[in-house]
C-alpha positions in Angstrom: -15.2 -22.2 18.9 -15.7 -18.4 19.0 -18.4 -18.7 21.6 -16.2 -20.7 24.0 -16.4 -19.4 27.5 -13.3 -18.6 29.6 -12.0 -21.6 31.5 -11.0 -19.4 34.4 -12.2 -15.8 34.9 -9.1 -14.5 36.8 -7.2 -13.5 33.6 -5.4 -10.1 34.2 -6.4 -7.6 31.5 -2.7 -6.9 30.8 -2.0 -10.5 30.0 -4.4 -10.4 27.1 -3.7 -6.9 25.9 -3.2 -6.6 22.2 -5.5 -9.4 21.1 -8.8 -9.7 23.0 -12.1 -8.9 21.4 -15.6 -10.3 21.9 -15.6 -12.0 18.5 -14.7 -12.0 14.9 -17.6 -10.7 12.9 -18.1 -9.1 9.6 -19.7 -5.6 9.8 -21.1 -3.4 7.2 -20.5 0.3 6.4 -23.1 1.3 8.9 -20.9 0.0 11.7 -18.0 2.3 11.1 -17.3 4.6 14.1 -16.4 8.2 13.4 -16.3 10.2 10.2 -12.6 10.8 9.8 -11.3 11.2 6.3 -9.4 7.9 6.6 -12.7 6.2 7.7 -14.5 7.6 4.7 -11.7 6.6 2.3 -11.6 3.1 3.8 -15.3 2.5 3.5 -15.2 3.7 -0.1 -12.5 1.0 -0.8 -12.9 -2.7 -1.6 -12.3 -5.5 0.9 -8.8 -6.9 0.6 -8.9 -10.3 -1.0 -7.7 -13.5 0.7 -4.8 -14.1 -1.7 -3.4 -10.6 -0.8 -3.9 -11.2 2.9 -2.1 -14.6 2.6 0.9 -12.9 0.9 1.0 -10.2 3.6 0.6 -12.4 6.7 1.6 -16.0 5.9 4.8 -17.2 7.6 5.3 -13.8 9.2 5.7 -12.6 12.8 3.6 -9.5 13.7 5.7 -7.5 16.3 3.6 -5.7 19.0 4.6 -3.3 21.7 5.1 -6.0 24.3 4.9 -9.3 22.3 4.5 -10.9 19.0 2.4 -13.4 17.1 3.4 -15.9 14.3 1.1 -16.9 11.5 2.1 -20.2 10.1 0.9 -20.5 6.5 1.3 -24.3 6.2 -1.2 -25.3 8.8 -2.8 -21.9 9.7 -1.6 -22.2 13.3 -1.1 -19.0 15.4 1.2 -18.8 18.4 2.0 -15.7 20.4 3.5 -14.2 23.6 3.0 -11.0 25.5 4.7 -9.7 28.7 7.2 -11.3 30.9 7.7 -12.4 34.5 4.4 -12.1 36.5 2.8 -10.6 33.4 3.9 -13.4 31.0 1.3 -14.9 28.7 1.2 -17.1 25.6 -1.3 -18.3 23.1 -2.0 -21.3 20.9 -4.6 -21.2 18.2 -5.3 -20.7 14.5 -5.8 -17.9 12.0 -8.1 -17.5 9.1 -9.2 -14.9 6.5 -12.7 -14.0 5.2 -13.9 -12.9 1.8 -14.9 -9.6 3.4 -11.3 -8.7 4.2 -11.0 -9.9 7.7 -7.9 -11.5 9.2 -8.8 -13.3 12.5 -6.9 -15.1 15.3 -8.6 -17.5 17.6 -6.4 -18.7 20.4 -6.3 -20.0 23.9 -4.3 -17.5 26.0 -2.7 -18.6 29.2 -1.2 -16.5 32.0 -0.5 -16.8 35.7 -4.1 -15.6 36.4 -5.8 -18.3 34.2 -6.6 -19.1 30.7 -9.3 -18.5 28.1 -10.2 -18.5 24.4 -10.2 -15.1 22.6 -10.8 -14.1 19.1 -9.6 -11.0 17.4 -10.2 -9.8 13.9 -8.7 -7.0 11.7 -10.7 -5.7 8.7 -8.7 -4.7 5.6 -9.8 -2.6 2.7 -7.9 -1.3 -0.3 -8.3 1.6 -2.8 -5.6 0.1 -5.1 -2.9 2.4 -3.7 -3.3 1.9 0.1 -4.4 -0.8 2.5 -6.6 0.4 5.3 -7.0 -1.6 8.6 -9.1 -1.5 11.7 -9.6 -3.8 14.6 -13.1 -5.4 14.7 -15.7 -4.7 15.6 -15.4 -0.9 16.0 -11.8 0.1 15.9 -10.5 3.3 14.2 -9.5 3.0 10.6 -5.8 3.7 9.8 -3.5 3.3 6.8 -1.9 -0.1 7.2 0.3 0.2 4.1 0.9 3.1 1.7 2.2 2.6 -1.8 5.1 3.0 -1.6 5.4 1.7 2.0 6.3 4.5 4.4 8.5 4.0 7.6 5.5 4.4 10.0 3.2 2.0 8.2 1.9 -0.9 10.4 2.9 -3.4 7.7 6.5 -2.8 8.7 5.8 -4.6 12.0 5.4 -7.9 10.0 8.7 -9.8 9.7 9.5 -12.9 7.6 9.7 -16.1 9.6 9.1 -17.2 13.1 10.4 -14.8 15.7 8.0 -16.0 18.4 9.0 -19.5 19.7 11.9 -18.6 21.9 9.9 -16.1 23.9 6.7 -18.3 23.6 8.6 -21.2 25.3 10.1 -18.8 27.9 6.6 -17.4 28.8 5.0 -20.9 28.8 7.6 -22.1 31.3 7.2 -18.9 33.4 3.4 -19.3 33.5 3.8 -23.0 34.5 6.4 -22.1 37.2 4.3 -19.3 38.7 1.1 -21.3 38.5 2.6 -24.3 40.2 1.9 -26.5 37.2 
Protein backbone atom coordinates (compact mmCIF):
# COMPACT_ATOMS: atom_id res chain seq x y z
CA UNK A 1 0.00 0.00 0.00
CA UNK A 2 1.37 3.45 -0.83
CA UNK A 3 0.74 4.73 2.65
CA UNK A 4 2.67 1.91 4.32
CA UNK A 5 4.98 3.19 7.02
CA UNK A 6 8.62 2.20 7.22
CA UNK A 7 9.17 -0.97 9.25
CA UNK A 8 12.44 0.45 10.60
CA UNK A 9 13.51 4.07 10.40
CA UNK A 10 17.27 3.56 10.25
CA UNK A 11 17.47 3.29 6.46
CA UNK A 12 20.54 5.12 5.15
CA UNK A 13 19.55 7.68 2.55
CA UNK A 14 22.19 6.34 0.16
CA UNK A 15 20.63 2.87 0.26
CA UNK A 16 17.41 4.15 -1.22
CA UNK A 17 18.87 6.70 -3.61
CA UNK A 18 17.41 6.64 -7.06
CA UNK A 19 13.91 5.47 -6.18
CA UNK A 20 12.43 7.06 -3.06
CA UNK A 21 9.56 9.50 -3.17
CA UNK A 22 6.71 10.30 -0.85
CA UNK A 23 4.12 8.78 -3.16
CA UNK A 24 2.89 8.16 -6.65
CA UNK A 25 0.36 10.84 -7.50
CA UNK A 26 -1.04 12.41 -10.60
CA UNK A 27 -0.49 16.15 -10.78
CA UNK A 28 -1.89 18.74 -13.10
CA UNK A 29 -0.19 21.47 -15.10
CA UNK A 30 -0.26 23.84 -12.15
CA UNK A 31 2.16 21.57 -10.27
CA UNK A 32 5.02 21.91 -12.77
CA UNK A 33 8.06 23.52 -11.24
CA UNK A 34 10.01 26.05 -13.27
CA UNK A 35 9.30 27.57 -16.63
CA UNK A 36 12.02 26.06 -18.78
CA UNK A 37 11.38 25.63 -22.47
CA UNK A 38 11.34 21.84 -22.00
CA UNK A 39 8.77 22.17 -19.16
CA UNK A 40 6.52 24.35 -21.36
CA UNK A 41 6.80 21.87 -24.24
CA UNK A 42 6.11 18.91 -21.95
CA UNK A 43 3.01 20.49 -20.46
CA UNK A 44 1.69 21.28 -23.95
CA UNK A 45 2.13 17.59 -24.88
CA UNK A 46 -0.26 14.68 -24.26
CA UNK A 47 0.19 12.02 -21.56
CA UNK A 48 1.91 8.94 -22.94
CA UNK A 49 -0.57 6.08 -23.20
CA UNK A 50 -0.30 2.80 -21.31
CA UNK A 51 0.36 0.71 -24.43
CA UNK A 52 3.37 2.88 -25.29
CA UNK A 53 4.73 2.70 -21.75
CA UNK A 54 4.28 -1.09 -21.76
CA UNK A 55 6.33 -1.33 -24.99
CA UNK A 56 9.06 0.92 -23.58
CA UNK A 57 9.42 -0.64 -20.12
CA UNK A 58 8.02 -4.18 -20.17
CA UNK A 59 10.67 -6.90 -19.69
CA UNK A 60 13.45 -4.35 -19.57
CA UNK A 61 16.17 -3.44 -17.10
CA UNK A 62 16.58 0.25 -16.30
CA UNK A 63 20.28 0.89 -15.64
CA UNK A 64 21.05 3.56 -13.01
CA UNK A 65 24.31 5.15 -11.89
CA UNK A 66 24.75 2.64 -9.03
CA UNK A 67 22.10 -0.01 -9.60
CA UNK A 68 19.32 -1.27 -11.82
CA UNK A 69 15.66 -2.28 -11.77
CA UNK A 70 13.87 -4.94 -13.80
CA UNK A 71 10.22 -4.53 -14.85
CA UNK A 72 8.70 -7.94 -15.52
CA UNK A 73 5.82 -7.59 -18.00
CA UNK A 74 4.29 -11.00 -17.26
CA UNK A 75 3.37 -10.44 -13.62
CA UNK A 76 4.26 -6.72 -13.21
CA UNK A 77 6.87 -7.49 -10.56
CA UNK A 78 9.72 -5.08 -9.95
CA UNK A 79 13.10 -6.09 -8.50
CA UNK A 80 16.11 -3.84 -8.07
CA UNK A 81 19.48 -3.38 -6.44
CA UNK A 82 21.68 -0.41 -5.56
CA UNK A 83 25.11 -0.08 -3.99
CA UNK A 84 27.43 -2.78 -2.71
CA UNK A 85 29.12 -3.88 0.50
CA UNK A 86 27.91 -1.84 3.49
CA UNK A 87 25.80 0.28 1.11
CA UNK A 88 24.07 -2.69 -0.56
CA UNK A 89 20.30 -2.64 -0.89
CA UNK A 90 17.68 -4.54 -2.86
CA UNK A 91 13.97 -4.19 -3.60
CA UNK A 92 10.96 -6.43 -4.24
CA UNK A 93 7.70 -4.97 -5.45
CA UNK A 94 5.52 -4.20 -8.43
CA UNK A 95 5.12 -1.63 -11.16
CA UNK A 96 2.08 -0.10 -12.79
CA UNK A 97 1.06 2.59 -15.25
CA UNK A 98 -1.72 5.18 -15.20
CA UNK A 99 -3.89 6.74 -17.89
CA UNK A 100 -2.23 10.07 -17.09
CA UNK A 101 1.20 8.89 -18.26
CA UNK A 102 2.73 7.75 -14.99
CA UNK A 103 5.00 4.74 -14.58
CA UNK A 104 5.25 3.81 -10.90
CA UNK A 105 7.28 1.38 -8.80
CA UNK A 106 6.13 0.34 -5.33
CA UNK A 107 8.64 -1.83 -3.51
CA UNK A 108 10.03 -2.93 -0.18
CA UNK A 109 13.66 -1.82 -0.02
CA UNK A 110 16.05 -3.58 2.35
CA UNK A 111 19.54 -2.53 3.46
CA UNK A 112 21.83 -3.11 6.40
CA UNK A 113 20.12 -0.15 8.12
CA UNK A 114 16.60 -1.54 7.82
CA UNK A 115 13.80 -1.83 5.36
CA UNK A 116 10.76 0.07 4.21
CA UNK A 117 8.22 0.52 1.46
CA UNK A 118 8.75 3.28 -1.07
CA UNK A 119 6.86 4.41 -4.15
CA UNK A 120 8.33 6.31 -7.06
CA UNK A 121 6.59 7.59 -10.18
CA UNK A 122 7.79 9.07 -13.44
CA UNK A 123 5.39 11.13 -15.54
CA UNK A 124 5.60 10.82 -19.34
CA UNK A 125 4.20 13.12 -22.02
CA UNK A 126 4.65 13.13 -25.79
CA UNK A 127 4.33 15.69 -28.55
CA UNK A 128 4.42 12.96 -31.21
CA UNK A 129 8.13 13.42 -31.90
CA UNK A 130 9.61 13.30 -28.39
CA UNK A 131 8.79 11.75 -25.05
CA UNK A 132 9.27 13.96 -22.00
CA UNK A 133 9.78 12.58 -18.51
CA UNK A 134 9.98 13.90 -14.97
CA UNK A 135 10.13 12.30 -11.58
CA UNK A 136 6.94 12.87 -9.58
CA UNK A 137 5.82 14.91 -7.82
CA UNK A 138 7.98 17.90 -8.75
CA UNK A 139 11.01 16.77 -10.74
CA UNK A 140 12.43 18.74 -13.65
CA UNK A 141 11.16 17.83 -17.13
CA UNK A 142 13.70 16.46 -19.60
CA UNK A 143 13.59 14.76 -22.99
CA UNK A 144 13.42 11.01 -22.32
CA UNK A 145 13.48 10.04 -26.00
CA UNK A 146 13.99 12.05 -29.17
CA UNK A 147 12.89 10.90 -32.60
CA UNK A 148 15.24 9.59 -33.79
CA UNK A 149 16.74 8.52 -30.47
CA UNK A 150 19.98 10.32 -29.60
CA UNK A 151 22.95 8.86 -27.70
CA UNK A 152 22.26 10.85 -24.49
CA UNK A 153 18.54 10.03 -24.25
CA UNK A 154 17.45 8.34 -21.00
CA UNK A 155 15.60 5.66 -22.98
CA UNK A 156 19.04 4.24 -23.87
CA UNK A 157 19.40 3.15 -20.23
CA UNK A 158 16.64 0.58 -20.77
CA UNK A 159 18.01 -2.80 -21.83
CA UNK A 160 16.03 -5.85 -23.00
CA UNK A 161 15.77 -8.68 -20.49
CA UNK A 162 16.70 -9.13 -16.87
CA UNK A 163 20.13 -7.79 -15.97
CA UNK A 164 19.25 -7.47 -12.26
CA UNK A 165 19.01 -10.86 -10.56
CA UNK A 166 22.70 -11.69 -10.14
CA UNK A 167 23.44 -8.39 -8.33
CA UNK A 168 20.05 -8.54 -6.58
CA UNK A 169 20.95 -11.97 -5.15
CA UNK A 170 24.44 -10.75 -4.18
CA UNK A 171 23.03 -7.67 -2.43
CA UNK A 172 20.34 -9.71 -0.68
CA UNK A 173 22.99 -12.07 0.70
CA UNK A 174 25.22 -9.15 1.68
CA UNK A 175 22.39 -7.42 3.56
CA UNK A 176 21.55 -10.68 5.37
CA UNK A 177 25.20 -11.28 6.27
CA UNK A 178 25.80 -7.76 7.58
CA UNK A 179 22.47 -7.65 9.41
CA UNK A 180 23.09 -10.97 11.09
CA UNK A 181 19.97 -12.51 9.54
